[in-house]
Backbone as CSV, one residue per row, in Angstrom:
resi,resn,N_x,N_y,N_z,CA_x,CA_y,CA_z,C_x,C_y,C_z
1,MET,-47.505,-109.192,22.280,-47.924,-107.588,22.673,-48.432,-107.625,24.162
2,PRO,-48.008,-106.918,24.981,-48.440,-106.900,26.503,-49.900,-106.512,26.540
3,GLY,-50.480,-106.789,27.327,-51.781,-106.676,27.579,-51.856,-105.261,28.610
4,PRO,-53.352,-104.762,28.614,-53.128,-103.240,29.216,-52.814,-103.342,30.514
5,ALA,-52.007,-102.366,30.943,-51.393,-102.199,32.122,-52.909,-102.028,33.522
6,ARG,-52.699,-102.380,34.450,-53.618,-102.573,35.333,-54.396,-100.993,35.725
7,GLU,-53.628,-99.834,35.230,-54.043,-98.621,35.636,-55.395,-98.292,35.323
8,ALA,-56.136,-98.743,34.391,-57.487,-98.466,34.090,-58.388,-99.064,35.284
9,SER,-58.067,-99.884,35.902,-58.945,-100.439,36.985,-58.721,-99.927,38.441
10,LEU,-57.452,-99.210,38.642,-57.226,-98.830,39.922,-58.056,-97.752,40.380
11,SER,-58.386,-97.864,41.585,-59.088,-96.478,42.164,-58.070,-95.756,42.547
12,PRO,-58.615,-94.456,42.737,-57.679,-93.266,43.010,-56.790,-93.536,44.522
13,ALA,-57.517,-94.099,45.214,-56.941,-94.622,46.782,-56.077,-95.743,46.694
14,THR,-55.916,-96.286,45.432,-55.035,-97.383,45.671,-53.676,-97.354,44.767
15,PRO,-52.633,-96.875,45.412,-51.343,-96.700,44.780,-50.604,-97.958,44.334
16,VAL,-50.208,-97.814,43.340,-49.266,-98.788,42.835,-47.833,-98.826,43.378
17,GLU,-47.646,-100.178,43.853,-46.522,-100.328,44.567,-45.435,-100.737,43.897
18,ILE,-44.333,-99.882,43.950,-42.745,-99.986,42.856,-41.748,-100.224,43.814
19,ARG,-41.177,-101.389,43.753,-40.117,-101.783,44.613,-38.725,-101.464,44.058
20,PHE,-37.931,-101.190,44.631,-36.449,-100.841,44.378,-35.765,-101.836,45.040
21,THR,-34.818,-102.516,44.313,-33.661,-103.236,44.708,-32.122,-103.097,44.269
22,PRO,-31.267,-102.625,45.300,-31.451,-102.391,46.587,-32.043,-101.215,46.839
23,ASP,-32.674,-100.732,47.778,-33.330,-99.408,48.109,-32.416,-98.165,48.361
24,ARG,-31.047,-98.455,48.365,-30.109,-97.427,48.631,-29.042,-97.899,47.567
25,VAL,-28.535,-96.740,46.790,-27.670,-97.040,45.850,-26.596,-96.039,45.616
26,LYS,-25.413,-96.156,45.068,-24.277,-95.211,45.006,-24.274,-94.634,43.437
27,PRO,-23.850,-93.389,43.307,-24.067,-93.212,41.695,-22.919,-94.280,41.001
28,GLY,-23.478,-94.788,39.659,-22.790,-95.624,39.109,-23.229,-97.171,39.594
29,GLN,-24.229,-97.313,40.560,-24.716,-98.481,40.983,-25.940,-98.925,40.206
30,SER,-25.858,-100.439,39.849,-27.167,-100.668,39.414,-28.098,-101.131,40.311
31,TYR,-29.649,-101.006,39.969,-30.499,-101.367,41.068,-31.582,-101.827,39.915
32,SER,-32.646,-102.597,40.487,-33.851,-103.210,39.754,-34.984,-102.550,40.417
33,VAL,-35.904,-102.462,39.320,-37.138,-101.876,39.650,-37.853,-102.794,39.433
34,VAL,-39.558,-103.180,40.212,-40.229,-104.418,40.013,-41.751,-103.529,40.274
35,ILE,-42.437,-103.598,39.049,-43.716,-102.908,38.903,-44.644,-104.200,38.260
36,PRO,-45.056,-105.500,38.987,-45.445,-106.532,37.955,-47.231,-105.950,37.442
37,ASP,-47.744,-104.920,37.636,-48.943,-104.307,37.293,-48.676,-103.785,35.948
38,TYR,-47.348,-103.445,35.616,-46.941,-102.651,34.312,-45.977,-103.620,33.441
39,ALA,-46.183,-104.907,33.663,-45.276,-105.807,32.866,-45.366,-105.726,31.627
40,GLY,-44.426,-105.660,30.663,-44.160,-105.478,29.379,-44.240,-103.962,28.732
41,HIS,-44.663,-102.831,29.617,-45.000,-101.710,29.176,-43.810,-100.807,29.507
42,THR,-43.681,-99.678,28.486,-42.756,-98.489,28.745,-43.487,-97.647,29.805
43,ILE,-42.760,-97.236,30.696,-43.752,-96.212,31.603,-43.085,-94.769,31.884
44,ASP,-43.787,-94.005,32.226,-43.469,-92.552,32.473,-43.720,-92.613,34.287
45,LEU,-42.849,-91.922,34.967,-42.952,-91.666,36.243,-42.903,-90.054,36.629
46,ALA,-43.808,-89.905,37.597,-43.885,-88.505,38.310,-43.297,-88.673,39.630
47,PHE,-42.322,-87.915,40.096,-41.256,-88.058,41.352,-41.137,-86.806,41.937
48,GLU,-40.763,-86.967,43.138,-40.205,-85.769,44.144,-38.812,-86.387,44.388
49,ILE,-37.863,-85.422,44.267,-36.327,-85.390,44.549,-36.015,-84.560,45.514
50,ARG,-35.495,-85.060,46.693,-35.056,-84.051,47.823,-33.513,-84.225,48.216
51,PHE,-32.982,-83.078,47.623,-31.456,-82.879,47.748,-31.347,-81.856,48.660
52,ARG,-30.692,-82.160,49.982,-30.290,-81.412,50.928,-31.660,-80.626,51.576
53,ARG,-32.650,-81.333,51.776,-34.190,-80.997,52.079,-34.598,-80.142,51.249
54,VAL,-34.330,-79.867,50.045,-35.076,-79.061,48.907,-35.617,-80.061,48.030
55,PRO,-37.252,-79.772,48.256,-37.956,-80.545,47.268,-38.122,-80.478,45.884
56,TYR,-37.785,-81.154,44.770,-37.780,-80.872,43.297,-38.897,-81.851,42.813
57,SER,-39.965,-81.483,41.783,-40.739,-82.611,41.270,-40.550,-82.363,39.896
58,ASP,-40.613,-83.697,39.124,-40.570,-83.694,37.630,-40.828,-85.094,37.353
59,VAL,-40.734,-85.368,35.941,-41.518,-86.446,35.240,-40.361,-87.008,34.544
60,PHE,-40.018,-88.459,34.645,-39.205,-89.138,33.864,-40.135,-89.483,32.541
61,ARG,-39.997,-89.269,31.595,-40.823,-89.841,30.224,-39.935,-91.046,29.873
62,LYS,-40.821,-91.908,29.261,-40.155,-93.174,28.894,-39.087,-93.611,29.775
63,TRP,-39.255,-93.596,31.138,-38.178,-93.978,32.069,-37.860,-95.088,31.828
64,CYS,-38.402,-96.164,31.658,-37.974,-97.583,31.290,-39.159,-98.413,30.797
65,THR,-38.561,-99.786,30.161,-39.443,-100.825,29.665,-39.250,-102.058,30.755
66,LEU,-40.517,-102.365,30.930,-40.439,-103.407,31.940,-40.327,-104.699,31.153
67,ASP,-39.758,-105.921,31.521,-40.093,-107.030,31.055,-41.296,-107.833,31.286
68,ALA,-41.568,-109.047,30.732,-42.762,-109.820,30.966,-43.090,-110.094,32.480
69,SER,-42.134,-110.054,33.280,-42.310,-109.977,34.834,-42.497,-108.722,35.493
70,GLY,-42.399,-107.830,34.899,-42.524,-106.401,35.246,-41.213,-105.780,35.985
71,ARG,-40.240,-106.243,35.609,-38.813,-105.925,36.124,-38.036,-105.528,34.888
72,ALA,-37.174,-104.297,35.511,-36.103,-103.608,34.802,-34.802,-103.405,35.528
73,THR,-33.670,-103.681,34.947,-32.361,-103.127,35.635,-31.942,-101.991,35.109
74,LEU,-31.722,-100.798,36.051,-31.100,-99.645,35.787,-29.644,-99.235,36.099
75,MET,-29.129,-98.285,35.921,-27.984,-97.638,36.377,-28.047,-96.352,36.838
76,THR,-27.705,-95.984,38.203,-27.460,-94.796,38.744,-26.398,-93.932,38.111
77,PRO,-27.031,-92.918,37.476,-26.231,-91.857,36.726,-24.912,-91.569,37.584
78,GLU,-23.533,-91.555,37.055,-22.357,-91.336,37.826,-22.352,-89.857,38.569
79,ASP,-23.065,-88.870,37.897,-23.382,-87.647,38.499,-24.287,-87.377,39.499
80,HIS,-25.204,-88.257,39.787,-26.275,-88.144,40.572,-25.825,-87.710,41.992
81,PRO,-26.689,-86.481,42.091,-26.177,-86.376,43.607,-26.959,-87.111,44.731
82,ALA,-26.447,-87.048,45.916,-27.042,-87.893,47.142,-28.639,-87.138,47.334
83,GLY,-29.393,-88.077,47.664,-30.781,-87.802,47.965,-31.816,-88.542,47.864
84,SER,-33.259,-88.493,48.151,-33.900,-89.529,48.061,-35.012,-89.172,46.885
85,ILE,-35.573,-90.167,46.185,-36.282,-90.016,44.967,-37.748,-90.858,45.563
86,ALA,-38.687,-90.294,45.733,-40.009,-90.799,45.866,-41.025,-90.773,44.508
87,VAL,-41.499,-91.658,44.357,-42.475,-92.037,43.155,-43.790,-91.573,43.459
88,ARG,-44.572,-90.792,42.957,-45.735,-90.208,43.272,-46.732,-90.825,42.176
89,LYS,-46.446,-90.818,40.777,-47.453,-91.411,40.030,-46.742,-92.027,38.972
90,ILE,-47.720,-92.853,38.004,-47.198,-93.946,37.160,-48.155,-93.806,35.885
91,ARG,-47.636,-94.113,34.852,-48.540,-94.453,33.768,-47.759,-95.036,32.472
92,SER,-48.629,-95.918,31.881,-47.817,-96.343,30.599,-47.872,-95.207,29.452
93,GLN,-47.315,-95.513,28.340,-47.228,-94.454,27.352,-48.718,-94.018,27.233
94,GLN,-48.949,-92.743,27.329,-49.879,-91.958,26.808,-51.273,-92.270,27.764
95,GLY,-51.068,-93.214,28.573,-52.107,-93.750,29.364,-52.624,-92.767,30.496
96,PRO,-53.466,-92.986,31.236,-53.925,-92.053,32.336,-53.028,-92.322,33.690
97,TRP,-52.757,-91.267,34.272,-51.735,-91.208,35.514,-53.007,-91.920,36.694
98,ALA,-51.647,-92.910,37.181,-52.516,-93.475,38.564,-51.307,-93.147,39.679
99,PRO,-52.068,-92.964,40.956,-51.053,-92.888,41.963,-49.912,-93.964,42.341
100,ALA,-48.834,-93.831,42.790,-47.982,-94.633,42.919,-47.183,-94.514,44.186
101,ARG,-46.487,-95.562,44.673,-45.741,-95.444,45.771,-44.530,-96.168,45.911
102,GLY,-43.378,-95.792,46.094,-42.112,-96.281,46.089,-40.758,-95.156,46.269
103,SER,-39.615,-95.693,46.601,-38.757,-94.674,46.774,-37.354,-95.324,46.857
104,ILE,-36.204,-94.606,46.434,-34.932,-95.244,46.439,-34.031,-94.001,46.945
105,GLN,-32.898,-94.222,47.662,-32.067,-93.337,48.033,-30.943,-93.526,47.462
106,VAL,-30.146,-92.075,46.780,-28.824,-92.080,46.399,-28.049,-91.803,47.598
107,VAL,-26.752,-92.277,47.670,-25.898,-91.920,49.001,-24.551,-91.791,48.292
108,ARG,-23.814,-91.095,48.824,-22.456,-90.851,48.439,-21.461,-91.579,49.595
């Protein structure tokens, strides 16, 4: 069983770093996300997407489950439009939200 995520010990001014590799993807391409502070947890993300300069905010519930090293490999949906996705907050399931920072670009 994973231990508690670091979110409870974060100060509001310390965003959780979220790394995407690669940081530019095409629809249908896989990418990795690395968040060591949430290793072993299923996470929710609050994010902002910009398509054609129009911002849109939403929440990914149960976005992914990270392995013991804090990594997950995901696939960009085939129908995803081009734009930038910036993560603003993160939490483990039903935990408190913590500020976060990380972004990925979808290109066509």
